[in-house]
C-alpha positions as CSV (number, residue, x, y, z in Angstrom):
1,M,14.6,-0.4,-12.7
2,D,11.9,-1.4,-15.7
3,T,8.9,0.6,-15.4
4,T,7.2,-0.6,-18.5
5,L,5.0,-3.2,-17.0
6,L,3.9,-0.8,-14.4
7,E,0.9,1.2,-15.1
8,P,1.7,5.0,-14.8
9,R,-0.2,5.8,-11.8
10,T,1.7,2.7,-9.8
11,V,4.9,4.4,-10.3
12,P,6.1,5.9,-7.1
13,S,7.1,9.8,-7.4
14,L,7.4,12.8,-4.8
15,R,4.9,15.1,-3.9
16,H,5.2,17.8,-2.4
17,E,2.4,17.2,-0.2
18,R,3.1,14.0,1.0
19,P,6.2,13.4,3.7
20,A,9.0,11.0,3.1
21,L,8.4,8.0,5.1
22,L,11.4,6.3,7.2
23,I,11.2,3.3,9.3
24,T,14.0,2.0,11.4
25,S,13.8,-0.5,14.5
26,T,16.2,-0.7,17.5
27,S,16.7,-2.2,20.7
28,W,17.4,1.0,22.7
29,T,20.4,-0.2,24.0
30,P,23.9,1.8,24.6
31,D,25.5,0.1,22.2
32,E,23.3,1.2,19.5
33,D,24.0,4.8,19.5
34,F,20.6,6.8,18.7
35,S,22.3,10.5,19.3
36,M,23.9,9.6,15.8
37,L,20.0,9.8,14.1
38,I,18.4,12.4,16.2
39,E,21.7,14.8,14.6
40,A,20.7,13.5,11.5
41,L,17.1,14.3,11.9
42,R,18.0,17.8,13.0
43,K,20.6,17.9,10.0
44,Y,17.3,17.2,7.7
45,E,15.3,20.0,9.6
46,M,18.1,22.9,9.1
47,K,18.6,22.2,5.7
48,A,14.8,21.9,4.4
49,R,14.3,25.1,6.5
50,R,17.2,26.8,4.1
51,Y,15.5,25.2,1.2
52,M,12.6,26.9,2.2
53,E,13.7,30.0,2.7
54,N,15.3,30.1,-0.9
55,A,12.2,29.0,-2.5
56,R,10.5,32.1,-0.6
57,T,13.2,34.2,-1.5
58,K,13.5,32.5,-5.7
59,D,9.8,32.9,-5.5
60,R,9.4,36.8,-4.9
61,K,12.2,37.5,-7.7
62,S,11.2,34.9,-10.2
63,K,8.1,35.1,-11.6
64,G,6.1,31.3,-12.4
65,Q,9.5,29.3,-11.8
66,K,9.1,27.0,-8.5
67,A,12.5,26.3,-6.5
68,K,12.7,23.2,-4.8
69,V,11.6,22.2,-1.2
70,L,12.6,19.0,0.5
71,P,9.3,17.2,2.3
72,K,8.7,16.6,5.2
73,V,9.8,13.6,7.3
74,V,7.7,11.2,9.8
75,M,10.1,8.6,11.3
76,F,9.1,5.4,13.0
77,V,11.1,4.2,15.0
78,T,10.0,0.6,16.4
79,G,11.3,-1.5,19.6
80,K,11.7,-1.3,23.0
81,G,14.3,-1.3,25.9
82,P,16.2,0.6,28.1
83,L,17.1,4.0,26.6
84,R,13.9,4.5,24.4
85,D,12.5,7.2,27.5
86,K,15.5,8.8,27.0
87,Y,16.1,9.5,23.8
88,M,12.2,10.1,23.0
89,R,12.5,13.0,25.8
90,E,15.7,14.3,24.1
91,L,13.9,14.6,20.7
92,T,10.6,16.3,22.0
93,R,12.9,18.3,24.2
94,I,15.0,19.2,20.5
95,R,11.8,19.4,18.5
96,Q,10.3,22.0,20.8
97,E,13.2,24.3,21.6
98,E,13.7,24.0,17.9
99,E,10.6,24.3,16.5
100,W,11.2,22.0,14.1
101,A,8.5,22.0,11.1
102,W,10.1,19.2,9.2
103,V,10.5,16.5,10.8
104,R,8.1,14.2,13.5
105,C,9.5,11.3,15.0
106,I,7.4,8.3,16.1
107,S,8.6,5.4,18.5
108,L,6.0,2.5,18.8
109,W,6.5,-1.4,19.4
110,L,5.7,-3.7,16.2
111,E,5.6,-7.6,16.3
112,P,7.0,-9.0,12.6
113,D,3.9,-9.1,11.4
114,D,2.8,-5.8,11.9
115,Y,5.7,-3.9,9.8
116,P,3.8,-4.9,6.6
117,R,0.5,-3.7,8.1
118,L,2.2,-0.8,9.0
119,L,3.5,-0.1,5.5
120,G,0.1,-1.0,3.9
121,T,-2.0,1.8,5.9
122,V,0.5,4.2,5.5
123,L,0.3,4.2,1.7
124,E,-3.6,3.4,1.5
125,R,-4.5,6.3,4.0
126,D,-1.7,8.7,3.2
127,V,0.3,10.4,6.3
128,C,0.5,13.7,5.1
129,G,-1.3,15.1,8.1
130,C,1.2,13.0,10.6
131,A,4.1,15.6,9.9
132,R,1.8,18.9,10.4
């Protein structure tokens, strides 16, 4: 991507205090295996924890050098359908049992015109508090 026309402050960059924002839509029907996404979020949670533990260990051993830490994730799942409640209950149960600290999953219904509004709101207000 050619960024020569962009002002430096408009170039996207990761910041450790801001979560990564993921958005997907689903019809919550049997033909869409939502358990695959749950497993992916679960793996991310575990990997983020390992990175954090490694960072803490490295910080104690090496003075001044910061180890890499993965960003927290806020996952918006849009749509409505018959399996929504089942999968959201499963996600809540897993999150509580495994004490997730890095991943949040939020389900909501959006009209087509609401997608740009959601993105605009997130970009304007900084979703950092959502993932805590």
